[in-house]
N, C-alpha and C positions, 0 to 999 in steps of 0.2 A: 504494500500500500504506500508507505513512505511519503513521497512527494505528492501523491494523488489524493490521499485521504488522511483523516485524523482518526486513529483507533478509538472506539467507543466502549461498547459493552458486548457481552454474550447475550443476545436477545433470547435464545432458547437453546435447549440441548436435549438429546436422548441418548441412552446407553443401551446397547444391544448385546445379547449373548447368542452367538451363532445365528444372527439375523433377526432374533425375536426381541422386541423391546422389553426391558425390565420395568416393572411397575413397582410402586412403593418406595422409590428412591427419595432421599431427602434432597434439599435444594442445591447441593454443591458436591463436586468431586475434585480433589486436588491431584493434579498430575505429578509424577515423580520428579525428583531432582536427578540430573545427570552429573553425578560427582565422580570425576575421574580418579582412578587409583594413582598413587604417586610413590616415588622413591626419593629419599633425600640423597643428594649428591654433595660431596665435599672433597677437598683435597687440593693438590697443586694446581694452580691456574684458576681456581675458583675462590673468590673472596667470601668466605663464610659458607652458607648452605643454599642450595637451590632445590625446590620441590619439583622434580621432573615428572610431568604427567605422562603416563603410559598410554599411548594412543589406542583407543578402542577398549580399554579395560576400565570397567566401572564397578563400583561397590554394589551391594544389594539394592534393588529397586522395588518399591512396593506401590500398589494402587489400592486404596481403601474405598470400598463401595458401601456407602451408608444407606441403610433402610430405615423407614419409620418404625416398622415392626418386623419381627421374624415372620416371613411368609414363604410361600412356595418358591418364588424367584430367588430368594436368599439361599435356600437349601439346594437349588439346582447348581449353585456354584461351589458346593461344599466338598466334592470328592477330590482329594489331593492326588489321586491316581490318574485323573483326567486333565488334559491341558485345556484351559479355557480359551475361548476365542471371543474377545470383547471388542466392540466398536463404539466409540463415542462420536456422535455427530453433533456439531454446534453451528449456529448461525451468528457470525460476528457482525455487529452493526458498526458502521463508521460514517463520519461526515466527509462528504466530497468537498475538497478545498475550492475547486473552481466554481461550484454552484451553491455551496452551503447546504445542499440536500443530504438526505440519508440514503445509504445503500448498504448492501449486505454481501458477505462472502462466506463461503463454507469452510469449516474446519473439521478434519476427520483424524481421529486418533485410534489406531489399531493396537491392541494389547493381547499378547498371549502369555500364559503362565499358569501357575498352579495355586490353588487355594492354600493359604498359609495360616490363617487365623480367623476365628469367628468371635466377634464381640457380641455377646448376647444382649447387652443393653439392660435397661431397668424396666420393671413392671410397675406401673402406677395407674390407678384408676383415672380415666379420662386423658391420659398422656401418651405420647409416643415413646417407643422403647429405645430409640437411637441405637439400633443394632448395626453391625457392619461385617462385611467379609473383606479380608485383606488378601490380596493376590501378590505372589512373588513373580515379578516380571522377567520373562526370558526373551521377549520380543516386544519392541515398541516402534511404531512408525507414526510420525506427525505430518499431516498434509494440510497446507493452507491454500485455499482457492484453487484446488486441483493440482498444486505443485508439492511434491514430496520435499520436506525440509530436513527431516532427520529420520534415520532408520538404524536401529540397533538390534541385531539378532545375536544374542550371546551364545547360542548353541551352534550356529552355522558361521561364526566369525565374520559377521558383516557389520560394518559401521560406515554409514554414508551421511554426509552433511551437504545440503543443497545439491544433491545429485552426484557428489564426488565420493567415490569409494576409497576411503582412507586406509583400508586394510588390503587392497588388491595386491600390492607388491609383497606384503607379508605372507599372504596366502600362497603366492607363487613360490616363495622361498622356503616355505615349510612343507 
C-alpha cells in the first residue's frame, strides 16, 4: 500500500479449519512472532559481542485460538496426532491518499501445526469461558493483497520473504 494508501483497521476476519469456518471464536487472534535463533559471536576482529541471526531458524511459534466457550469446533482441533490446516482471512481497510476514500485489500494467513494446549477457561453463570486451543506452528504463510510476503515451512526447510527463497542455496549444499 505505502504511497497509495494509509493503513487503517481489520474490518472483518474469519478463521477456517480445513475450509470450514470456526464459530464461537472471540474477537481477536494474535499472530506469532518470528524470533530468529541466534548465536553470540566474539573474538579477534570483533569489538565485544554480536548476536548472529541464523537465517531460517526460528524458536517455537504458537497460535492461540480463543473460544467463548468449549464447543465442538474447539474439540475438532484437539488431536495432537493430526496436523491442523488453518486459514485466517481478513479484510484490511485503508484510506486512499489520492481521493481520501476507503478501500479494502485481503489478507490471508495459512497455518499448519499440531494442537499443543487446551485452556479450559472458567465457568461462570451468564459469562463466557474464555477457552483456547494453542497450536505449535510448523508452517506459516502470510499473503497481503494476493502477494505472498512470508513463508516458513520448518519441516521442509523453506523460508521465503517477499518471494525470495532465503534457504535455496543451503538446501542445494546439504
